[in-house]
C-alpha positions in Angstrom: -64.1 -2.2 40.7 -64.2 -0.8 44.3 -63.2 -4.3 45.6 -60.3 -4.4 43.1 -59.2 -0.9 44.2 -59.2 -1.9 47.9 -57.2 -5.1 47.1 -54.6 -3.1 45.3 -54.3 -0.6 48.1 -53.9 -3.5 50.6 -51.2 -5.1 48.5 -49.3 -1.8 48.3 -49.5 -1.4 52.1 -48.3 -4.9 52.7 -45.4 -4.4 50.2 -44.3 -1.3 52.0 -44.3 -3.2 55.3 -42.2 -6.1 54.0 -38.7 -6.3 55.6 -35.9 -4.8 53.5 -34.3 -8.2 53.3 -37.3 -9.6 51.3 -37.3 -6.7 48.9 -33.6 -7.0 48.4 -34.0 -10.6 47.4 -36.0 -9.5 44.4 -32.7 -8.1 42.9 -30.7 -11.1 43.7 -29.6 -13.3 40.8 -28.6 -16.7 42.1 -26.7 -17.6 38.9 -24.6 -14.4 39.0 -24.0 -15.0 42.7 -22.9 -18.6 42.3 -20.5 -17.6 39.5 -18.8 -14.8 41.4 -18.5 -17.0 44.5 -16.7 -19.5 42.3 -14.6 -16.8 40.7 -13.6 -15.5 44.1 -12.3 -18.9 45.1 -10.4 -19.2 41.8 -8.7 -15.8 42.2 -7.6 -16.6 45.7 -6.4 -20.0 44.4 -4.2 -17.9 42.0 -2.2 -16.5 45.0 -2.3 -19.4 47.3 -1.2 -21.9 46.1 -0.7 -20.8 42.4 1.6 -17.8 42.6 3.2 -19.1 45.7 4.4 -22.3 44.1 5.3 -20.5 40.8 7.5 -18.1 42.5 8.9 -20.6 45.1 10.1 -22.9 42.4 11.9 -20.0 40.5 14.1 -19.0 43.5 17.1 -20.9 44.9 16.4 -23.6 47.4 17.7 -21.5 50.3 14.9 -19.0 49.7 12.0 -21.2 48.9 10.2 -20.8 52.2 10.8 -17.0 52.3 8.7 -16.6 49.1 6.0 -18.9 50.3 5.9 -17.0 53.6 5.7 -13.7 51.8 2.7 -14.7 49.7 0.9 -16.3 52.6 1.5 -13.4 55.0 0.4 -10.8 52.3 -2.8 -12.7 51.9 -3.5 -12.4 55.6 -2.4 -8.8 56.0 -4.2 -7.4 53.0 -7.4 -9.2 54.1 -7.4 -7.3 57.4 -6.5 -4.0 55.7 -9.3 -4.4 53.2 -11.7 -4.7 56.2 -10.3 -1.7 58.0 -10.0 0.8 55.2 -9.2 -0.8 51.8 -12.6 -1.5 50.4 -13.9 1.9 51.6 -11.1 3.9 50.0 -11.4 1.9 46.7 -15.1 1.8 46.3 -16.9 4.4 48.4 -17.6 8.1 47.6 -14.7 10.3 48.4 -16.7 13.5 48.3 -14.6 16.4 47.0 -11.6 14.1 46.5 -13.7 11.4 44.7 -11.7 11.8 41.4 -8.6 10.5 43.3 -9.7 8.4 46.3 -12.7 7.1 48.0 -13.8 8.0 51.5 -13.9 6.2 54.9 -17.6 6.0 55.2 -17.5 2.3 54.8 -14.4 1.7 57.1 -14.7 -1.7 58.8 -17.4 -2.5 56.2 -19.8 -0.6 58.4 -22.3 -0.3 55.6 -22.0 -3.9 54.3 -24.7 -6.0 55.7 -26.0 -9.5 55.0 -28.7 -8.0 52.8 -26.9 -5.2 51.1 -26.6 -5.7 47.3 -24.0 -4.8 44.6 -26.0 -5.1 41.4 -27.4 -8.6 41.3 -25.1 -10.1 43.9 -24.7 -9.6 47.6 -22.3 -6.9 48.5 -20.4 -9.3 50.7 -19.6 -11.4 47.6 -18.4 -8.3 45.7 -16.2 -7.2 48.7 -14.6 -10.7 48.8 -14.1 -10.8 45.1 -12.4 -7.5 45.0 -10.3 -8.4 48.0 -8.7 -11.3 46.1 -7.4 -8.7 43.5 -6.0 -6.6 46.2 -4.2 -9.6 47.6 -2.5 -10.8 44.4 -1.2 -7.4 43.3 1.3 -6.8 46.1 2.1 -10.6 46.0 3.2 -10.2 42.4 5.6 -7.4 43.4 7.4 -10.0 45.6 9.1 -11.3 42.5 11.0 -8.1 42.0 12.8 -8.2 45.3 12.9 -11.9 45.9 15.9 -13.3 47.8 17.1 -10.1 49.4 14.4 -8.0 51.2 13.9 -8.2 55.0 10.7 -9.9 56.0 9.8 -6.9 58.2 10.5 -4.5 55.3 8.2 -6.6 53.1 5.3 -6.3 55.6 5.7 -2.5 55.8 6.0 -2.3 52.1 2.7 -4.2 51.6 0.8 -1.9 54.0 2.1 1.4 52.5 2.0 0.3 48.9 -1.5 -0.9 49.2 -2.5 2.4 50.7 -0.6 4.7 48.3 -0.7 2.8 45.0 -3.2 0.0 44.7 -6.2 1.7 46.4 -5.9 5.0 44.6 -5.5 3.4 41.2 -8.3 1.0 41.8 -10.5 3.9 42.7 -9.4 5.8 39.6 -10.4 3.0 37.3 -13.2 1.0 39.0 -14.4 3.0 42.0 -15.8 6.1 40.2 -12.5 8.0 39.8 -11.2 10.2 37.0 -10.0 7.4 34.7 -13.4 5.7 34.9 -15.1 8.9 34.2 -13.0 9.3 31.1 -14.1 5.9 29.8 -10.9 3.9 30.3 -11.1 0.3 29.3 -9.6 -2.0 31.9 -11.9 -5.0 32.3 -10.0 -7.0 34.9 -6.8 -5.1 35.9 -4.3 -4.4 33.2 -3.6 -1.1 34.9 -4.9 -1.7 38.4 -3.1 -5.0 38.9 -0.4 -5.7 36.3 1.0 -2.3 35.5 1.1 -1.3 39.2 2.7 -4.6 40.2 5.2 -4.7 37.4 6.2 -1.0 38.0 6.4 -1.5 41.7 8.6 -4.5 41.2 11.2 -2.9 39.0 11.4 0.2 41.2 12.0 -2.1 44.2 14.6 -4.1 42.3 16.5 -1.0 41.3 16.4 0.6 44.8 17.5 -2.6 46.6 20.2 -3.4 44.0 21.2 -6.7 42.4 21.4 -9.9 44.3 24.9 -10.9 45.3 26.7 -12.3 42.3 24.2 -11.1 39.7 24.7 -11.4 36.7 28.0 -13.3 36.8 26.7 -16.1 39.0 24.0 -18.4 37.5 20.8 -18.4 39.6 18.6 -21.0 37.9 15.2 -22.1 39.4 15.7 -24.7 42.0 12.5 -26.6 41.2 10.8 -26.1 37.8 8.3 -28.9 38.6 7.0 -26.7 41.4 6.9 -23.7 39.1 5.0 -25.5 36.3 2.5 -26.8 38.9 2.0 -23.2 40.1 1.7 -21.9 36.5 -1.0 -24.4 35.8 -3.0 -23.2 38.8 -2.5 -19.6 37.6 -3.9 -20.5 34.2 -7.0 -22.1 35.7 -7.5 -19.4 38.3 -7.3 -16.7 35.7 -10.7 -17.7 34.4 -12.1 -16.4 37.7 -9.9 -13.3 37.4 -11.1 -12.3 34.0 -14.4 -13.9 33.4 -15.4 -13.2 37.0 -14.9 -9.5 36.3 -18.1 -9.5 34.3 -19.7 -9.7 37.8 -22.4 -11.8 36.1 -22.9 -15.2 34.5 -23.5 -13.8 31.1 -22.1 -13.4 27.5 -19.3 -11.1 28.7 -18.1 -13.7 31.1 -18.2 -16.4 28.4 -16.2 -14.3 25.9 -13.8 -13.2 28.6 -13.1 -16.9 29.5 -12.6 -17.8 25.8 -10.2 -15.0 24.9 -8.3 -15.5 28.1 -7.5 -19.1 27.2 -6.7 -18.2 23.6 -4.3 -15.4 24.5 -2.4 -17.6 27.0 -2.0 -20.4 24.5 -0.8 -18.1 21.8 1.7 -16.2 23.9 3.1 -19.5 25.2 3.8 -20.8 21.7 5.2 -17.5 20.5 7.6 -17.3 23.5 8.6 -20.9 23.0 9.4 -20.5 19.3 11.2 -17.2 19.9 13.4 -18.8 22.5 13.9 -21.8 20.2 15.1 -19.6 17.4 17.2 -17.3 19.7 18.9 -20.0 21.9 18.5 -23.2 20.0 16.2 -25.0 22.4 12.7 -24.4 23.8 12.6 -24.4 27.6 9.9 -25.3 30.1 10.5 -22.0 31.9 10.0 -20.1 28.7 6.7 -21.7 27.8 5.1 -21.1 31.2 6.5 -17.5 31.4 4.9 -16.9 27.9 1.6 -18.2 29.3 1.7 -15.6 32.2 2.6 -12.9 29.7 -0.4 -13.8 27.6 -2.7 -13.9 30.6 -1.5 -10.6 31.9 -1.8 -8.9 28.5 -5.4 -10.1 27.8 -6.6 -9.1 31.3 -7.5 -5.4 30.5 -9.1 -6.4 27.2 -10.8 -9.7 28.1 -14.3 -8.3 28.3 -14.0 -6.1 25.2 -12.3 -8.1 22.4 -13.1 -11.2 20.5 -11.1 -14.3 19.5 -9.2 -12.5 16.8 -8.2 -9.8 19.3 -7.0 -12.4 21.7 -4.9 -14.0 19.1 -3.2 -10.7 18.2 -2.7 -9.7 21.9 -1.2 -13.1 22.7 1.1 -13.1 19.8 2.3 -9.5 20.5 2.7 -10.3 24.2 4.7 -13.4 23.6 7.2 -11.7 21.4 7.5 -8.3 23.1 7.6 -9.7 26.7 10.3 -12.2 25.6 12.3 -9.4 24.1 11.8 -7.2 27.1 12.9 -9.9 29.6 16.1 -10.6 27.8 16.9 -6.9 27.3 16.3 -6.1 31.0 18.5 -8.8 32.3 21.2 -9.0 29.6 21.6 -5.5 28.5 20.4 -3.2 31.3 21.3 -5.9 33.9 18.5 -4.9 36.2 17.8 -7.7 38.7 14.0 -7.9 38.6 14.4 -11.4 40.1 11.4 -13.1 38.7 10.7 -10.9 35.6 7.7 -9.1 37.0 8.0 -5.9 35.0 8.8 -7.4 31.6 6.0 -9.9 31.9 3.3 -8.1 34.0 4.2 -4.5 33.5 4.9 -4.6 29.8 2.0 -7.0 29.4 -0.4 -4.6 31.2 0.7 -1.8 28.9 0.3 -3.8 25.7 -3.1 -5.2 26.6 -4.4 -1.8 27.7 -3.2 0.0 24.6 -4.2 -2.7 22.1 -7.7 -2.9 23.7 -8.3 0.6 22.4 -7.9 -0.8 18.9 -9.2 -4.3 19.1 -12.4 -3.3 20.8 -13.6 -2.1 17.4 -16.3 -4.3 15.8 -14.2 -4.9 12.7 -11.8 -7.0 14.9 -14.7 -8.8 16.5 -14.7 -6.7 19.6 -17.6 -5.3 21.6 -17.5 -2.0 19.8 -16.6 1.5 20.9 -19.2 3.6 22.8 -21.5 5.6 20.6 -19.7 8.8 19.4 -16.3 7.6 20.5 -13.6 7.2 17.8 -10.6 4.9 18.0 -8.3 7.9 18.3 -10.2 9.2 21.3 -10.1 5.8 23.0 -6.4 5.3 22.4 -5.8 8.8 23.9 -7.7 7.8 27.0 -5.9 4.4 27.2 -2.5 6.2 26.8 -3.4 8.7 29.6 -4.3 5.8 31.9 -1.0 4.0 31.2 1.1 7.1 31.7 -0.7 8.2 34.9 -0.5 4.8 36.5 3.1 4.4 35.5 4.3 7.7 36.8 2.3 7.6 40.0 3.5 4.0 40.8 7.1 4.9 40.2 7.0 8.0 42.5 4.9 6.4 45.3 6.9 3.2 45.3 10.3 5.0 45.4 9.1 7.2 48.3 7.8 4.2 50.2 11.0 2.3 49.9 13.0 5.3 51.1 10.8 5.6 54.2 11.2 1.9 55.0 15.0 2.1 54.4 15.2 4.8 57.2 12.7 3.1 59.6 13.6 -0.6 59.5 16.1 -1.1 56.7 15.3 -2.7 53.3 17.8 -5.4 52.6 19.4 -8.3 54.5 23.2 -8.1 54.9 25.6 -10.0 52.7 26.1 -12.9 55.2 22.4 -13.4 55.5 21.8 -13.3 51.8 24.6 -15.9 51.3 23.1 -18.1 54.0 19.5 -17.7 52.6 16.4 -16.0 53.8 14.8 -19.2 54.9 17.2 -19.6 57.8 18.1 -16.0 58.5 14.5 -14.6 58.4 12.5 -17.6 59.6 15.0 -20.2 61.1 13.6 -22.9 59.0 14.7 -24.8 55.9 12.6 -25.8 52.9 14.5 -29.1 52.5 16.2 -31.1 55.2 18.4 -33.6 53.4 
């Protein structure tokens, strides 16, 4: 017995003396880590090349390079901002202001080491995964002001909008802020990504004004083949976006992937048939736009609903987003160039609200938390939608007014007629 006691004591001393890196490895799950590494690559793939090609094909040929340049430069710029202050403001403790924004204790990733962990994965992997979400959100906003914003204004907009809109909302929902404390359900970014991007886009479209000739002059996509290629990349990349948000290789990730696919397929068909009935023919642009609406709408609910919920969300998204797109352009005549608000903004609202209903077990969902009723959850979901909507409108409007004074927002009429490729970059997408 005395020998056993001495052996145990020796083991305890040796364990205490082990390097922290060795102890940290005991929490590492290589399966989870491999999946989130894969998901990170998939989400970055959504922006470059997915969203870049999708948007570039939708604009006129004289502006194709400008859109590609905007998406590429946003990727680079946000990556550096994430290092300097982005990750810290989104995910660190903000002290007395923690309900609203994180602090700067982790600026320049000062507390992120090779061995630091976030759950069962290295924190470096979590940092990179969340960075890809921060990249694609301002890139989505590009669709609202495509073909008319100065490149310099776009860069300033990205910096200020990330700081004033994306980072606070991300902290509210995922970083320990007030919406997370209330129990908001936003699995992969219905509020954080899609509602902020959609709202920012329509505010920018209204502040900048319509493109020259809109709506009298037809402005069809110059290369739908390019857009369909980008849309296919978005669909595949979205599996990392939603299923990766489980931050584990588990049942939640599996269900998120399944419902993501079902919602996209359903919304595509609903949009296609709605367009067929309304205009006499189904279009390629319609079916791929319906797909994006289905993907955006299932995003907040992807980890909480089952296949039936995905079917309902996809069907509602296909019909409502189709109607909203037509109403915005034909009735209100707001020139949200690439339909960011009716697809992403409305989709984010629909998915976030319906999640509060379809999470219930009778619909095949994960079930509400113990003691929480559907009415309570819907109230929380509605608070989140309203708060994010109002904050994004105010912050985006103020940012645009500041930029208007400092560097100007919009190219002049001559530059717009000539195209942003030549006037902003002195290059042409096609030399024929």
